[in-house]
C-alpha positions in Angstrom: -29.9 -8.5 50.2 -33.0 -7.8 52.3 -36.4 -9.2 51.5 -38.2 -7.0 48.9 -35.0 -5.6 47.4 -35.2 -5.1 43.6 -31.8 -6.7 43.0 -29.4 -9.4 44.2 -25.7 -8.9 44.1 -23.6 -12.0 43.3 -19.9 -12.4 42.5 -20.8 -12.7 38.8 -23.1 -9.7 38.6 -26.4 -8.2 39.7 -29.7 -10.0 39.3 -32.6 -7.6 38.5 -35.8 -9.3 39.8 -38.0 -7.2 37.5 -36.3 -8.3 34.3 -34.9 -11.6 35.6 -31.5 -10.6 34.0 -28.1 -11.1 35.4 -26.2 -7.9 34.5 -22.5 -7.2 34.6 -21.2 -3.7 33.9 -24.8 -2.7 32.7 -24.8 -5.5 30.1 -27.2 -8.4 30.4 -25.1 -11.6 30.4 -27.9 -14.1 31.3 -31.7 -14.3 31.6 -33.4 -16.5 34.2 -36.7 -18.3 33.5 -39.6 -17.5 35.8 -39.1 -20.8 37.8 -35.3 -20.2 38.1 -35.9 -16.7 39.4 -38.4 -18.0 42.0 -36.0 -20.7 43.2 -33.1 -18.2 43.5 -35.2 -15.6 45.2 -36.6 -18.1 47.8 -33.1 -19.3 48.7 -31.7 -15.7 48.8 -34.6 -14.7 51.1 -33.4 -17.5 53.5 -29.6 -17.0 53.5 -27.3 -19.6 55.2 -30.2 -22.0 55.8 -30.1 -25.6 54.7 -33.4 -26.2 52.8 -34.5 -29.6 51.8 -35.5 -30.4 48.2 -39.0 -31.5 49.3 -39.5 -28.1 51.0 -38.4 -26.3 47.8 -40.9 -28.4 45.7 -43.6 -27.2 47.9 -42.5 -23.5 48.4 -41.3 -22.8 44.8 -43.3 -25.3 42.7 -46.4 -25.6 44.9 -46.2 -29.4 44.9 -48.1 -31.2 47.7 -46.2 -33.1 50.4 -44.9 -36.5 49.4 -44.3 -35.8 45.7 -40.9 -37.1 44.5 -39.3 -35.4 41.5 -35.9 -34.5 40.1 -37.2 -31.0 39.1 -35.2 -29.2 41.7 -31.9 -31.0 40.7 -32.4 -30.2 37.0 -33.4 -26.5 37.7 -30.5 -26.0 40.1 -28.1 -27.2 37.5 -29.4 -24.8 34.9 -29.4 -22.0 37.4 -25.8 -22.6 38.4 -24.7 -22.4 34.8 -26.2 -18.9 34.6 -25.2 -17.3 37.9 -22.0 -19.2 39.1 -18.6 -18.5 37.6 -17.8 -22.2 37.8 -21.0 -24.3 38.0 -18.9 -27.3 39.1 -17.6 -25.3 42.1 -20.4 -23.0 43.1 -19.8 -20.4 45.8 -23.4 -19.2 46.2 -25.7 -22.2 45.5 -24.2 -24.9 47.7 -25.5 -28.5 47.9 -25.9 -29.9 51.5 -25.8 -33.5 52.7 -29.2 -35.2 52.5 -30.4 -33.6 49.3 -30.9 -29.9 50.1 -29.3 -26.6 49.2 -28.0 -23.5 50.9 -27.5 -19.9 49.6 -24.4 -18.1 50.6 -24.6 -14.2 50.2 -21.7 -12.4 48.5 -20.4 -11.0 51.8 -19.9 -14.5 53.2 -18.4 -16.2 50.2 -15.4 -18.2 51.5 -12.1 -16.9 50.3 -10.9 -20.5 50.0 -13.7 -21.1 47.6 -13.0 -18.1 45.5 -9.7 -16.1 45.6 -10.9 -14.1 42.5 -14.0 -12.9 40.9 -12.6 -12.7 37.4 -15.3 -13.0 34.7 -14.7 -15.9 32.3 -12.8 -15.1 29.1 -13.7 -16.3 25.7 -11.2 -16.9 22.9 -7.5 -16.8 22.7 -5.7 -13.5 23.2 -4.1 -12.6 19.9 -0.8 -10.7 19.8 -0.1 -8.3 22.7 3.0 -10.2 23.9 5.0 -7.0 24.4 2.1 -5.1 25.9 1.4 -8.0 28.3 5.0 -8.2 29.5 5.2 -4.4 29.9 2.0 -4.2 32.0 3.1 -7.1 34.2 6.5 -5.5 34.8 4.8 -2.3 35.9 2.4 -3.9 38.4 4.7 -3.7 41.4 2.9 -3.6 44.8 1.3 -0.3 45.6 1.4 0.8 42.0 -1.4 2.3 39.9 -1.1 1.5 36.2 -3.4 2.9 33.6 -4.1 0.9 30.5 -5.4 3.4 28.0 -6.6 3.3 24.4 -9.5 4.1 22.1 -12.9 2.4 22.3 -12.7 -1.2 21.1 -8.9 -1.5 21.2 -9.0 -4.5 23.6 -8.1 -2.9 27.0 -10.5 -5.1 28.9 -9.4 -8.2 27.2 -5.7 -7.5 27.9 -6.4 -6.5 31.5 -8.3 -9.8 32.0 -5.3 -11.7 30.6 -3.0 -9.9 33.0 -5.3 -10.6 35.9 -5.8 -14.3 35.0 -2.0 -14.8 35.0 -1.8 -13.4 38.5 -4.4 -15.8 40.0 -2.7 -18.2 42.3 0.4 -16.0 42.6 -1.1 -13.4 44.9 -2.3 -14.6 48.3 -4.6 -11.6 48.6 -6.4 -12.6 45.4 -7.2 -10.9 42.1 -10.4 -8.8 42.0 -12.3 -7.4 39.0 -14.4 -4.3 39.5 -16.5 -3.0 36.6 -16.9 0.6 37.5 -18.8 1.8 34.4 -22.2 2.2 36.4 -20.5 4.3 39.1 -21.1 8.0 39.3 -19.6 8.8 42.7 -16.9 7.7 45.1 -19.6 5.9 47.1 -20.7 4.0 44.0 -17.1 2.9 43.3 -16.6 1.8 46.9 -19.9 -0.2 46.8 -18.8 -2.0 43.7 -15.4 -2.8 45.2 -17.1 -4.1 48.4 -19.3 -6.4 46.3 -16.3 -7.7 44.3 -14.4 -8.4 47.5 -17.3 -10.2 49.1 -17.9 -7.5 51.8 -21.3 -6.5 53.2 -22.7 -3.1 52.0 -21.4 -0.1 53.8 -23.6 1.5 56.4 -22.4 5.0 55.6 -22.2 7.2 52.4 -19.2 9.2 53.7 -16.3 8.3 51.3 -13.5 8.4 53.9 -15.5 6.3 56.4 -16.6 3.8 53.7 -13.1 3.4 52.3 -11.5 2.4 55.6 -12.9 -1.1 55.8 -12.0 -1.7 52.1 -8.4 -0.7 52.7 -8.3 -2.8 55.8 -9.7 -5.9 54.0 -7.1 -5.6 51.2 -4.3 -5.0 53.7 -5.3 -8.0 55.8 -5.5 -10.4 52.8 -1.9 -9.6 51.6 -0.5 -8.9 48.1 -3.4 -8.5 45.7 -4.4 -7.1 42.3 -7.5 -4.9 41.8 -8.6 -4.2 38.3 -10.9 -1.2 37.8 -12.4 -1.6 34.3 -14.0 1.1 32.1 -13.1 4.0 34.3 -13.6 6.7 31.7 -17.3 7.3 32.6 -16.5 8.1 36.2 -12.8 9.2 36.0 -13.1 11.8 38.8 -14.7 9.3 41.2 -12.1 6.7 40.4 -9.3 9.2 41.0 -10.7 10.2 44.3 -11.3 6.6 45.4 -7.7 5.7 44.6 -6.5 8.7 46.5 -8.3 7.3 49.6 -7.1 3.7 49.2 -3.6 3.5 47.6 -1.6 4.8 50.6 -3.4 2.4 53.0 -2.9 -0.7 50.7 0.9 -1.0 50.2 0.7 -4.6 49.0 -2.1 -4.0 46.4 -1.4 -3.3 42.8 -4.1 -1.4 40.8 -4.8 -1.7 37.1 -7.2 0.8 35.6 -8.6 0.5 32.0 -10.0 3.7 30.5 -9.8 6.0 27.5 -7.6 8.4 29.4 -5.0 7.9 32.2 -6.3 8.0 35.7 -3.6 10.4 36.8 0.1 10.8 37.3 0.6 7.1 37.2 2.3 4.6 35.0 0.6 4.6 31.6 0.6 2.0 28.9 -1.1 3.1 25.6 -2.7 0.3 23.7 -2.6 0.6 19.9 -4.7 -1.4 17.4 -3.4 -4.7 16.2 -1.0 -4.8 13.3 -2.1 -6.4 10.0 -0.7 -9.8 10.8 -2.3 -10.1 14.2 -5.6 -8.6 13.0 -5.8 -11.1 10.2 -5.0 -13.9 12.6 -7.8 -12.8 14.9 -10.3 -13.0 12.0 -9.0 -16.4 11.1 -9.4 -17.7 14.7 -12.9 -16.2 15.1 -14.2 -17.3 11.7 -12.2 -20.4 10.6 -14.5 -20.9 7.6 -13.2 -17.7 6.0 -9.6 -18.6 6.6 -8.8 -19.6 3.0 -9.4 -16.0 1.7 -6.2 -14.6 3.3 -6.0 -11.6 1.0 -9.7 -10.7 1.7 -9.1 -11.0 5.4 -6.1 -8.8 5.2 -8.1 -6.1 3.4 -10.8 -6.4 6.0 -8.3 -6.1 8.8 -6.8 -3.0 7.2 -10.3 -1.4 6.6 -11.1 -2.0 10.3 -7.8 -0.4 11.5 -6.9 -3.5 13.4 -9.5 -2.6 16.1 -10.1 -5.8 18.0 -13.8 -5.1 18.9 -14.6 -4.3 15.2 -12.7 -7.4 14.1 -14.6 -9.6 16.6 -18.0 -8.2 15.5 -17.1 -8.5 11.8 -16.1 -12.1 12.3 -19.7 -13.0 13.2 -20.7 -12.0 9.7 -18.0 -13.8 7.7 -19.6 -17.3 7.6 -22.8 -15.8 6.1 -21.4 -13.0 3.9 -17.8 -13.8 3.2 -15.0 -11.2 3.2 -16.3 -9.4 0.0 -19.8 -9.2 1.5 -18.5 -7.7 4.7 -16.2 -5.3 2.9 -19.1 -4.1 0.7 -21.2 -3.3 3.8 -18.5 -1.4 5.8 -19.8 2.0 4.7 -22.6 1.3 7.2 -20.1 -0.2 9.7 -21.7 1.2 12.9 -24.9 -0.6 12.1 -23.1 -3.8 10.8 -20.9 -4.0 13.8 -23.6 -3.8 16.5 -23.5 -5.7 19.7 -25.7 -8.2 21.5 -26.5 -9.2 25.1 -22.9 -10.5 25.6 -20.9 -7.6 24.1 -21.2 -3.9 23.4 -21.3 -3.0 19.7 -18.9 -0.5 18.0 -21.4 2.3 18.1 -22.3 1.7 21.8 -18.6 1.7 22.7 -18.0 5.0 20.9 -21.1 6.4 22.5 -19.4 6.1 25.9 -16.3 8.0 24.5 -18.6 10.7 23.1 -20.5 11.2 26.3 -17.4 12.0 28.4 -16.5 14.9 26.1 -17.5 18.4 26.8 -19.0 20.8 24.2 -15.5 21.9 23.0 -14.3 18.3 22.6 -17.3 17.2 20.6 -17.1 20.2 18.3 -13.4 19.7 17.8 -13.7 16.0 17.1 -16.6 16.5 14.7 -14.4 19.0 12.7 -11.2 17.0 12.8 -13.0 13.9 11.7 -13.3 15.3 8.2 -9.6 14.9 7.7 -9.4 11.8 5.5 -5.9 11.0 6.5 -3.1 12.0 8.8 -2.6 15.8 9.5 -0.1 17.9 11.3 -0.5 20.5 14.1 -0.7 23.5 11.8 -3.6 21.9 9.9 -5.4 20.9 13.1 -5.1 24.4 14.6 -6.2 26.0 11.3 -9.5 24.0 11.6 -9.9 24.5 15.3 -9.5 28.3 14.8 -12.8 28.2 12.9 -14.8 26.9 15.9 -16.3 29.0 18.7 -14.3 27.1 21.4 -14.6 28.3 25.0 -11.2 26.8 25.8 -7.7 27.2 24.4 -7.3 25.2 21.1 -4.2 23.3 22.1 -5.9 22.3 25.3 -8.8 20.9 23.4 -6.5 19.0 21.1 -4.6 17.6 24.1 -7.8 16.4 25.7 -8.8 14.4 22.6 -5.3 12.8 22.6 -5.7 12.0 26.4 -9.1 10.5 25.7 -7.5 8.2 23.0 -9.8 9.7 20.3 -6.9 11.3 18.5 -3.8 9.2 17.9 -0.2 10.5 17.3 2.1 8.7 14.9 5.2 7.4 16.7 7.7 9.4 14.6 9.7 12.6 14.8 7.2 14.3 12.5 4.2 14.8 14.7 1.1 13.7 12.8 -2.4 13.1 14.1 -5.0 10.7 12.9 -8.4 9.2 13.8 -9.3 5.6 13.6 -11.7 5.0 10.8 -14.4 4.0 13.2 -14.0 7.1 15.2 -14.0 9.2 12.1 -17.2 7.6 10.8 -18.9 8.1 14.2 -17.9 11.7 14.6 -18.9 12.8 11.1 -22.3 11.1 11.7 -22.6 13.2 14.9 -21.6 16.5 13.2 -24.5 18.7 14.2 -25.9 20.3 11.1 -22.6 20.0 9.3 -21.0 22.6 11.5 -17.7 20.6 11.8 -17.6 20.0 8.0 -17.8 23.8 7.4 -15.1 24.4 10.0 -12.9 21.9 8.3 -13.3 23.5 4.8 -12.8 27.0 6.2 -9.7 25.9 8.1 -8.1 24.3 5.0 -9.1 27.3 2.9 -7.3 29.6 5.4 -4.2 27.4 5.4 -4.2 27.3 1.6 -4.5 31.1 1.4 -1.5 31.5 3.7 0.5 29.0 1.6 -0.4 30.8 -1.6 0.6 34.2 -0.2 3.9 32.7 1.2 5.0 31.7 -2.3 5.7 35.4 -3.1 6.8 36.7 0.3 9.9 34.5 1.0 8.1 31.7 2.7 8.0 29.2 -0.1 9.8 26.4 1.8 7.3 26.5 4.6 4.4 26.7 2.2 5.6 23.7 0.2 6.0 21.6 3.4 2.4 22.5 4.5 1.0 21.7 1.1 2.8 18.4 0.8 1.6 17.4 4.3 -2.0 18.4 3.5 -2.6 17.0 0.1 -5.4 14.6 1.0 -7.0 17.1 3.3 -7.0 19.7 0.6 -8.6 17.2 -1.8 -11.3 16.5 0.7 -11.9 20.2 1.3 -12.2 20.9 -2.4 -14.7 18.0 -2.8 -16.8 19.1 0.2 -16.8 22.9 -0.4 -20.0 24.3 -1.9 -19.3 28.0 -1.6 -17.8 29.3 -4.9 -15.4 31.6 -3.2 -14.1 28.7 -1.1 -13.7 26.4 -4.1 -11.8 29.1 -6.0 -9.4 30.0 -3.1 -8.6 26.3 -2.6 -8.1 25.8 -6.3 -5.8 28.8 -6.7 -3.5 27.4 -4.0 -3.5 23.8 -5.0 -3.7 23.7 -8.8 -0.2 25.0 -9.5 1.1 22.9 -6.5 -0.4 19.7 -7.9 0.9 20.3 -11.3 4.4 21.3 -10.0 4.5 18.2 -7.8 3.8 15.9 -10.7 0.2 15.0 -9.7 -1.8 15.7 -12.8 -4.8 13.6 -11.7 -5.2 15.7 -8.7 -5.0 18.8 -10.9 -7.7 17.4 -13.1 -9.9 16.9 -10.0 -9.5 20.6 -9.2 -10.3 21.7 -12.7 -13.4 19.5 -12.7 -14.5 21.0 -9.3 -14.0 24.5 -10.7 -16.3 23.6 -13.6 -18.9 22.3 -11.2 -18.7 25.3 -8.8 -17.4 28.2 -10.9 -16.3 31.4 -9.1 -18.7 34.4 -9.2 -16.3 37.0 -7.7 -14.6 38.8 -10.6 -11.1 38.8 -9.1 -11.3 35.1 -8.3 -12.7 34.3 -11.7 -9.8 36.0 -13.4 -7.2 34.4 -11.2 -8.8 31.0 -11.8 -8.8 31.5 -15.6 -5.0 32.2 -15.5 -4.4 29.2 -13.2 -6.5 27.0 -15.5 -4.5 28.2 -18.5 -1.1 27.3 -16.8 -2.4 24.0 -15.6 -3.8 23.0 -19.0 -0.4 23.8 -20.5 1.6 21.8 -18.0 -0.9 18.9 -18.3 -0.1 18.7 -22.0 -3.6 19.8 -23.1 -2.2 22.3 -25.5 -5.2 22.5 -27.8 -7.5 23.4 -24.8 -4.9 25.9 -23.6 -4.9 27.6 -27.0 -8.6 28.2 -26.8 -8.4 29.5 -23.3 -5.5 31.8 -24.3 -7.6 33.6 -26.9 -10.4 34.2 -24.4 -8.0 35.4 -21.7 -6.3 37.8 -24.1 -9.7 39.2 -25.3 -10.8 39.8 -21.7 -7.5 41.3 -20.6 -7.9 44.3 -22.9 -10.4 45.8 -20.4 -8.6 44.8 -17.3 -5.9 46.5 -15.2 -2.4 46.6 -16.5 -1.1 43.9 -14.0 -3.8 41.5 -15.3 -2.8 42.3 -18.9 0.9 41.4 -18.0 -0.2 38.1 -16.6 -2.4 37.3 -19.6 0.4 38.2 -22.1 3.0 36.1 -20.2 0.8 33.1 -20.2 -0.2 33.5 -23.8 3.5 33.8 -24.8 4.2 30.5 -23.0 1.4 28.8 -24.8 2.4 30.0 -28.2 6.0 29.2 -27.6 5.0 25.6 -26.8 2.9 25.5 -30.0 6.0 26.6 -32.0 4.5 30.0 -32.9 7.7 31.8 -31.8 7.2 35.1 -33.5 3.8 35.6 -31.8 5.2 34.4 -28.5 8.1 36.8 -28.7 5.7 39.7 -29.5 3.4 38.9 -26.5 6.3 38.5 -24.1 7.9 41.7 -25.2 4.6 43.5 -24.6 4.3 41.9 -21.2 7.9 43.1 -20.3 7.2 46.7 -21.4 4.0 46.8 -19.3 5.8 45.4 -16.3 8.7 47.8 -16.6 6.4 50.8 -17.0 4.6 49.7 -13.8 8.0 49.0 -12.1 6.6 45.6 -11.3 9.8 43.7 -10.9 8.3 40.2 -10.1 6.2 40.2 -13.2 9.0 41.7 -15.3 11.3 38.9 -14.2 8.9 36.1 -15.0 8.1 37.5 -18.4 11.8 38.0 -19.2 12.5 34.4 -18.5 9.9 33.2 -20.9 11.1 35.7 -23.4 14.7 34.5 -23.1 13.6 30.9 -23.8 11.6 32.0 -26.8 14.5 34.0 -28.2 16.8 31.1 -27.8 14.5 29.1 -30.1 14.0 32.0 -32.5 17.2 34.0 -32.5 20.8 33.8 -31.2 21.9 32.5 -27.9 23.5 35.9 -27.0 20.2 37.7 -27.3 18.5 35.1 -25.1 21.3 35.3 -22.5 21.1 39.0 -22.3 17.4 38.8 -21.7 17.9 36.2 -19.0 20.5 38.4 -17.3 17.9 41.2 -17.2 15.4 38.6 -15.6 18.0 37.7 -13.0 18.5 41.4 -12.0 14.8 42.0 -11.8 14.3 39.0 -9.5 17.2 40.2 -7.3 15.7 43.7 -7.1 12.5 42.4 -5.7 14.1 39.8 -3.4 12.5 36.8 -5.2 15.1 34.0 -4.9 12.7 31.5 -6.5 12.5 33.4 -9.8 16.2 34.3 -9.6 17.0 30.5 -9.3 14.8 29.9 -12.3 16.6 32.6 -14.3 20.0 31.3 -13.4 19.1 27.7 -14.2 17.6 28.7 -17.6 20.8 30.6 -18.3 22.8 27.5 -17.6 20.7 25.5 -20.1 21.3 28.1 -22.8 25.1 28.0 -22.1 24.9 24.3 -22.4 23.2 24.5 -25.8 25.8 27.0 -26.9 28.6 24.6 -26.0 29.8 26.7 -23.0 29.8 23.7 -20.6 31.8 25.1 -17.8 29.6 28.2 -17.6 26.5 26.0 -17.8 27.7 23.8 -15.0 28.5 26.8 -12.8 25.0 28.4 -13.4 23.1 25.1 -12.8 25.0 24.5 -9.5 24.3 28.1 -8.4 20.6 27.6 -9.2 20.6 24.3 -7.3 22.1 26.0 -4.2 19.3 28.6 -4.2 16.6 26.0 -4.8 17.9 23.8 -2.0 17.8 26.7 0.4 14.2 27.3 -0.6 13.5 23.5 -0.1 12.2 23.5 -3.6 12.5 19.7 -4.0 11.3 19.5 -7.6 13.6 22.2 -8.8 16.6 20.5 -7.2 15.7 17.2 -8.8 15.4 18.9 -12.3 18.7 20.7 -11.8 20.4 17.5 -10.8 19.1 15.9 -14.0 20.6 18.7 -16.1 23.9 18.7 -14.2 24.3 15.0 -15.0 23.6 15.8 -18.6 26.4 18.3 -18.8 28.8 15.8 -17.2 28.0 13.6 -20.2 28.8 16.3 -22.7 32.0 17.1 -20.8 33.0 13.4 -21.4 32.7 12.6 -17.7 30.6 9.5 -18.5 31.4 7.6 -15.3 30.6 10.5 -13.1 27.3 11.1 -15.0 26.3 7.4 -14.7 27.0 7.5 -11.0 25.0 10.8 -10.6 22.1 9.4 -12.5 22.2 6.1 -10.5 22.1 8.0 -7.2 19.5 10.4 -8.4 17.2 7.6 -9.6 17.4 5.7 -6.3 16.7 8.9 -4.4 13.7 9.7 -6.5 12.3 6.2 -6.1 12.6 6.4 -2.3 10.9 9.8 -2.3 8.2 8.7 -4.6 8.9 11.7 -6.9 7.3 10.2 -10.0 7.6 13.2 -12.3 11.3 13.8 -11.6 12.0 10.0 -11.8 10.5 9.9 -15.2 12.7 12.7 -16.5 15.8 11.2 -14.8 15.2 7.8 -16.3 14.7 9.4 -19.8 18.0 11.2 -19.6 19.7 8.1 -18.1 18.4 6.0 -21.0 19.8 8.4 -23.5 23.2 8.3 -21.7 23.3 4.5 -21.6 22.5 4.3 -25.3 25.4 6.7 -26.1 27.9 4.5 -24.2 26.7 1.3 -25.9 24.5 -0.1 -23.1 21.4 -0.3 -25.3 19.7 -2.9 -23.0 20.1 -0.7 -19.9 19.1 2.3 -22.0 15.8 0.8 -23.1 15.0 -0.4 -19.6 15.4 3.1 -18.3 13.3 4.6 -21.1 10.6 2.0 -20.4 10.5 2.8 -16.7 10.3 6.5 -17.7 7.4 5.7 -20.0 5.5 3.8 -17.3 6.0 6.8 -14.9 4.7 9.3 -17.5 1.7 7.0 -18.2 0.9 6.9 -14.5 1.1 10.7 -14.3 -0.9 11.2 -17.5 1.8 13.5 -18.9 1.3 13.2 -22.7 4.4 15.2 -23.5 6.6 12.8 -21.6 4.8 9.7 -23.1 5.4 11.1 -26.6 9.1 12.0 -25.9 9.8 8.5 -24.5 8.3 6.8 -27.5 10.4 9.0 -29.8 13.6 8.1 -27.9 12.8 4.4 -28.2 11.9 4.8 -31.9 15.3 6.5 -32.4 17.0 3.4 -30.8 15.0 1.1 -33.1 16.0 3.0 -36.2 19.7 2.9 -35.0 19.5 -0.9 -34.5 17.6 -1.6 -37.8 14.3 -2.7 -36.2 12.2 -0.5 -38.5 8.8 -2.1 -37.8 9.2 -1.5 -34.1 10.3 2.1 -34.8 7.1 2.7 -36.8 5.0 1.4 -33.9 6.7 3.7 -31.4 6.3 6.7 -33.8 2.6 6.0 -34.1 2.3 5.8 -30.3 4.1 9.1 -30.0 1.6 10.6 -32.5 -1.3 9.0 -30.7 -0.4 10.8 -27.4 -3.0 13.7 -27.6 -2.0 17.3 -27.2 1.6 16.9 -28.3 3.9 19.8 -28.9 5.1 20.5 -32.5 8.6 19.3 -31.8 7.5 15.8 -30.6 5.0 15.4 -33.3 7.6 16.4 -36.0 10.2 14.0 -34.6 7.7 11.1 -34.7 6.6 11.9 -38.3 10.1 12.2 -39.6 11.4 9.0 -37.9 8.4 7.1 -39.2 9.2 8.4 -42.7 12.8 7.1 -42.3 11.6 3.7 -41.1 9.2 3.3 -44.1 12.0 4.4 -46.5 14.3 1.7 -45.0 11.6 -0.9 -45.7 11.3 0.3 -49.4 7.8 1.6 -48.8 6.3 4.7 -50.3 7.0 7.9 -48.3 5.9 11.5 -48.5 9.2 13.2 -49.0 7.3 16.5 -48.9 7.3 16.3 -45.1 11.0 17.0 -45.2 10.2 20.4 -46.7 7.7 21.4 -44.0 8.6 24.1 -41.5 9.6 22.5 -38.3 10.7 23.7 -34.8 14.4 24.5 -34.5 15.0 21.5 -32.3 14.1 19.1 -35.1 16.1 20.7 -37.9 19.1 18.4 -37.3 16.9 15.3 -37.5 15.4 16.6 -40.7 18.8 17.0 -42.3 19.6 13.4 -41.3 16.3 12.2 -42.8 17.0 13.9 -46.1 20.3 12.2 -46.4 18.7 8.9 -45.2 16.2 9.0 -48.1 18.7 10.3 -50.7 21.7 8.2 -49.8 20.8 4.7 -48.6 24.6 3.8 -48.4 25.0 6.5 -45.7 22.4 4.8 -43.4 24.9 2.9 -41.2 26.7 6.2 -40.5 23.4 7.9 -39.7 22.5 5.1 -37.4 25.6 5.7 -35.4 24.7 9.3 -35.1 21.2 8.4 -34.0 22.5 6.0 -31.4 24.9 8.6 -30.0 21.9 11.0 -29.6 23.6 13.8 -31.4 
């Protein structure tokens, strides 16, 4: 330092005389009082001179000669605690014999007094054992190692631990260089010279200035140099290393940054796992340690990010875990920093600043993904942005900058830490990124929807399954009616088909809030709504929609009338109005054949075949389904062909042709598996197992159901699991394992209740009521019948079964019954039960025999 300089460089940082702050890496770590600053400045202006305490009293305090006071001693003690790394072993403010002091400039600090300039660390390092060992193993002499990771992940803390463990092992010392303030090679070299205790360079030429630094390191022997926070000056750090590494063969270099410094060894640092993150919170806030579950939830919400955890821990004594969790929506404000530490927002600011315009736009758009996403989804969103660069390059740069993480699995999935997502969405300029996200998901949904009918169903289903949460977010964010409609048309049938009725309900609610205005979309949404309501078991609502759709279809093109009639026929078949259903479906087939519209003809024929099976003979239905199969094959629609073959198999099963049924179902399964239609395969496996039961292959059926149930549990296929457990329960009852049968039925009931599928709920209650009747537990049978009737929107067959079994239970208890119910018209599926009920009421002595029939499920 020269007299009049605005700053003083010390081994612990830089003193700014104007603010009286000691700053390290642009962060104030201590503030001097006015008298402390005057004392330090006077000594620094007279370097290497022994100055008596009496002289200091006169020059700094203005005392007259002869005054005796301990003021200098006390003030020096306070000053050393602020500016020295170890106040007990100072390297700048030395005491001299006789009661005086001497200031030693940074360039002349003795290496024997300080073989490192490491800043002091606070708190125990939690976790990171594997990472610590890996970095140490990489730090061979002459090696450059990059320690990379997102803002706040703990790179500096791990690097300081690595460096601390090397102190005393390396004769050349361990040197910490905070390079965040640097903007050029000259700046980096100046910071390195200061850290090494060298005098300032007398040249700004990088090559000339680097020579003495390399020589100093080489002369001292094996050493470690840590360049911390290099992301803000990455180009300068790279150039500096290029000048120094070759000339310092015994020096290892550790660089911390968001991105790797170059073609060097790289160690990526991930957030802490839940266990280590919870431990960190417990260590930093012991008073909150008893609320272990709350700490776990907080650790998860903060993504295990050490900086966020450290900052949140400061609030725990005052707010508790619930209080902190409640305020995390405003986390950037809550997790702010102080003079000792950067806050979360400030740390993310540094990451944001190094991005170019493309990077910021891309990050602001990708941040609207609420969960993990794949490359296709990412590129669909990036395609909506006016990027100057190549989309994959922009994506790669975000990964390199540790702003976008990749899951460590074979299936490449990207995600953002929640803190990064919150920051980026807050910096989405005028919602441009949000609109790009919605547009990208809309484009992807349009492609998936088109692929269903052009041979690309497998790929479409994979994309939809991978993008469920993103699609939900896009539907919720979209405000344009056309966008909402397009997203709904792609997702509504998918959500229903995948057994996710609550998501389907969300889409229906969004359509109500933002109805389509375009005529074609409005019509398509009306048909989609009708199908969804039917599959969701909301039959009464579907009936009302059907009448409106049919009325409107009269004035629409023929293709629209075919779709309306097909959907109407399906609704009326479900309602048991089979004559009306057959007439509507026949009309749909005639229209489709007149238009030579093979796909629509095939779908209408399948529904017609099912209706005819209920209304007429199996032969008529089988002939209709064979026509459906031919139509599907003509238009190259394997999905509809598989549906026709599978339905044919079920009809053969009902007609007692079990070998033919098994062959058809296995053929349908083969086609569905080739299409990667997971749900169809699971349904077909269910039915194949059922046929094995009818063929007397009970052991094979039990094994098939057992394997199927475990597979479905692992996949999380709740809908298919519910149906499999229902059929498994019926099978176990037939073979006498009533306890196992009821357990299966109750699991199926729980699945249906979680899915909100009322048809399934009613069917399970009916099966359990059947068991109760067979075992003589009549009161319980009544309760389950009432539960089946209470499940709203039930089909006629389920409602009829429940009413008839309730009548049988009341009759067994000698209670009055309405025998007139047995004369009512009922669906064909219930006719056998009605015959049993008539005999039950008329011949009490026959009840044991009827109970055996009920237990066998015949």
